[in-house]
N, C-alpha and C positions, 0 to 999 in steps of 0.2 A: 627676370623682370615679371611684371604682372601680365594678365591676359591682354591688356591694352598695350599696344606697341608704343614705347617711348624711346627715342633715340638720344643717347648721351654721348656727345662727341668729346670724350675726355681722354686724358693721357692713358697710354697703355699700361701705366703703373697701377691702374685701377681696373677691377673687374666688377661690373654692376651685378647686383643680385635680384632685388625686387623693389617695386615701387612701394614706398611707405605711406605716402600721402600726396594729395594734389589739391591745390587751391587756385584762386583766380590769378595769382602772380607767380606760380612756380610749381615744380614737381620735385619731390624728394624721394631718392632711392637709396637703399643700402648698397654698399660696395666694399670690396676688400682691397686694401693696399698691398699688392702682391709682394713687394720687397720685404715688408714687415709682418704681413698677415693680419694687420689691424683692420677691424671692421669699422667703417666710417659711414656717415650720411652725406650724400652729395645733393645739394639743392640746385636745380637747373632753373634759370630765369631767362626769359626772352623779353628784355626790358624796353626795346626800342619801338614799340607800337604806340605807347602813350607816355606823355610827360610824367604823369603820376607814378607810373611803374619805374621809370628811370630814377626818379627821386627816391622811391622806396628802396631800390637796389643800392643806390649810393649811400643812403643812411644806414642800411643794414650792414653793408660791407665795412663802413667806417666804425660803427659801434661794436660789431662783433670783434673786430681787430682790437679795439680799445679795451674791451672787457674780457679778453680771451683767457685770462689767467684766474678768473674768479670761480670758486668751487660751485656756486649756485647759478652760474650763467653758462649757457652752452659753449663748449670748447670749440674754438675756431682754429683749424689746422692750416688752411691754405685757400687760395683762390687760383683757379687755372689761368695761366698766362696766355693771352690770345696770340695767335700766330702773327697776325697783322691787323691793321685797322679795317681794311676792306672786308675781311671775312669775320670781323668781330660782331656777331649777332646774338650770342648767348653768353651768360655768365654762370660759372660753376663754383659754388661755395662748398668747400670740403670741411665738414663739421664733425664733432663728436657724435657717435651713434648712441642713441638711447632707445630701449626696446618698447617703451609705452609712454603714455601721457596721463595726466590726471583725469581727463574725461573718460578714457577707456578703462582706467583702473577703477573709477568710481562706479562704472556700470557693469563691472565683471566681478568685483570683490566686495565683501562687507568691510567697510573702513572702520577701524576701531579708533577710540579717542586718542590713543598713543600715536597712531598714524597721523591723525589730524594735527596734533601738536607738532610732530616732526616736519610734516609738509609745510605748515604755515610758518613755522620758524625759518625754514630754509628760504621760502619765498620772500619773507621780510628781510632776511639777511642779504639776499641778492638785491632787493629793492633799495635797501639802505645805501649800498654802493652805487647803484644806478642813479639815485636821486642826488647823492653827494657830488656826482659829476655834472650836475645841472641838466640831467636828462629825464624826460618823462617817457615811459614805455608806451602808454596809450592803447595797448591792445592785450592786456592781461586777461586770460581766460583759461579754462582747464586744458584746452588743446595746445596752448603755448607754455604749459608747465610740463616738462618732460621728466620721466621717472625711470630709474633703473631697478635692477633686482635687489639692490640694497636699500631701496626707498630713498636714494639720493635724488634731489630735485635740481633741475636746471631750467632757468627761464630762457625762452628762445623767441625768435621772430621779432626783430627790431625794425621792420620795414615801416611801421607807423610812428616810431619813436621820434621825438624832437628834442633838440638842444634849446634850453631856455636862454634868452638874452639877459634875463633878470630873474627875480623870484617868481614871476608870473609870465604866462605865455599868451600872446594875442590869439584870439579865436580865429580859425580859418573859415572861409566861406564854405557852406555846405558841410560843416564839420560832422554833423550827425550821420552823414552818409559814409564817412570814412574812418572815424575814430571809435575804436572799441566795438566789439560785437554787442548788439543792443542789450542783451540780458545782463551784461556786466558793466554797463555804461553809467557813469555817475550822473546824478540829476542835473548838475550845473551844466553839463554838456548839452543835454536836451533842452534846457531852459535858455540856451544861447547866451550864457554869460560872456561878457566882453573879454574876460580874462579867466584863465583857469590854471591850476597848479598841479604839483605832484600828488595832491590829494586825490585826483581822479584814479590813480593806481591803487590807492588804499581802499577806495570803495570797491574796486574790482576784487581785491583780496577778500573783503567781507562777503561779497557775493559767492565767491568760490568756497569760502569756509561754510556758509549756510548750505551750499549744495552738498558738501561732504556730510553734513549732519542729516540732511533730508534724503539724500540720494536722488535729488531732483532740483532743477534751478529754482531759486527763490522768486525771481521776477521774470517769468518767461513771456515778456510782452510781445504782442503781435505787430505793433508799430509803436512809434515813440509816444503817442498819446496814451495808448494802453499801458506802455511801460511806466509812465509817470503815475497813472492811476493805480497800478499794482504797488508802486513804491509808497504812495500816499495811503493806501489801504493798510500798509504795514507800519509806516512811521507816523501816520496821522498827517492831515493836511497842514502845511507850514503856516504858522502864524507868529506874530510878535517878532522876536529877533530872527527867527528862521526865515520869515517872509522878507524881512529887511535885507537879508543877504542876497536876495534875488534882485539884481540891479536893473535889469531890463524892464521898463514899465509895462510893456505888453505881456511879458511873461508873468509879472506879478499880477496884472489884471486877470490873466487867464486862470491863475491859481485861485484867485478870490471868487471866481465864478463857479468853481467846482463844488460839488456837495462836500460838506464838512465830514471828515473821517477822524476817528479817534485811533491813537496808536494802539497796537496790539500789546498784550502782555507777552513778552518774548519767551519767557520760560514756558508758559502754558501753550503758546502757539507751537513751539517746536515739540514739546512732549506729546501734544495731542494731535499733531499733524498726521492725517491718515496715511500719507505716503511713507512717512518715517516709521509708523507703527507696522505697516505692511511689510516693510523691508527689515527693520531692525528690532521690532518688538517695542516693549515699554521700558526698556532700560533707561536709567536716569542719565541725562546729558550733563557733562561737567559744567557747573555754573560759571566757572572762571572762563571757560571757552565761550560761553554765551555772552559774557561781559565784554571780552575782547572783540567779538564779532559786532556787538552793539556799538562799540566805540569806532569800529571801522565803517559801519553803516550809519554814520551821522550825517544828517542832511546838509548842515552848514560846513563847507569844506575847511573853513578856518578853525572849526571846533573838532574836526575829524582827527583822530590820532595819526601821528606820523610813523614812518617805518622805524625810526630810532626809538620812539616812545613805545611802540608796540612790542619791540624786542624785550623791553624791560617789564612787560606785563606779567603778573604772577602765573598766568596760564603757561608761559614759556620758560619759567624759572629753571626747569630741568636742563634746558639747552643754552640759556643766555650766558654769554661770556664776552664782556665788553672788549677784551683783548683779542678776540677772534671774530670780530664783526667789523671788517675794514671799511674805510672810506677811501675815495681816490685822493691822491695828492694834487691832481690837476682837475680844475673845473673846465669843462669844454665850453667853448664860445661859438656862437653861430658863425658859419662861414658865409660866403657871398650867396650861396644857394638859398640859405634861410632868409636872406634879406630881400630877395626878389620874389615877385609874384610869378605864378606858374605861366602866365601869358608872356612873360619876358624871357622865358627859357625855351630854347628850341631843342628838338630831339638831337640835332647834329651837335649842338654845343654840349649837351649832356653826355652824348656818346663819347665825345672827345675827353670830357672831364673824367668819365668813368674809365676809359681806356688808359689815360695817363695815371690815374690813381692805382690801377691794378699793376701797371708796369713798375711804378715806384714801390709798391708793396712787395712785389716779387723780385725786385732787383737784387736784394741781399741774399736771396735763396738760389740764385743762379750759380752753377758750378763752372 
């Protein structure tokens, strides 16, 4: 384990090794499954302090299990079965082990264009499946894109994902506090659109792609107003049809009060960016890659390229194979948890729901 003591109350079949990461909602450690020698990642969550953590845990468990066989989504092996309801205070998700993520990789190695092509292709391939199931990930960022030594990519962390009831998803209260790390957050989220779609995930992919080119985040906003300012300095201040897509009157009024910005020349912006030159020199960026990135970083979500469309882009021609880019046969539907407000859901009720879900999920694995 790491220097900080973290207790994992897990089956004796596993031997924990070291803490890999720690966030607000859980701790992840590497472990060895002693019967097979397989190295795994175990995520420990203590969900019963807050309703939102309970809901995150339920969503993640459900969606990890649903997407468990996709090559570009983190493999889900098991969830530890609790001994009894009274002692059920922790959830342990046993997942595929991946040695690094896109954030660490981008800060430790010089990423070549061939790597960017392969990484972005795999992210989009995973997203195509996720979106086909009526799911929005909502928290795509380099830390949630895991990578192994073969440059294989796996999307992880479905705690903020939501199942759509239709093609659009109602906005939650205080959405900007919980959905997507700010630097990768689509403008429609910060402008409090009444509805948003899978397009928010494609914006995040565009931000990650730009970061791979620059070696630095494209929009490192200090708060949501600064974030919007950086976006408008790059894309130009919305006007005409782009402004019309902002449905909330006060958000539209706010934009119209801002100083007018002209869009940058994307090719010149990236080629002349001092951070890129410092790290990568003056080598030419693949113009097809910049074109795909531009289509991902489109202000109007209805004009933004979809995952399926992006996979067909010439930049990814080397990898694109329609017969090997699956969609789900089943579209997930919201359950009763998605239909209720958080104030209607008690911790005890959610604990019971989660306990029963884990028992049902592990029932077939009992010997």
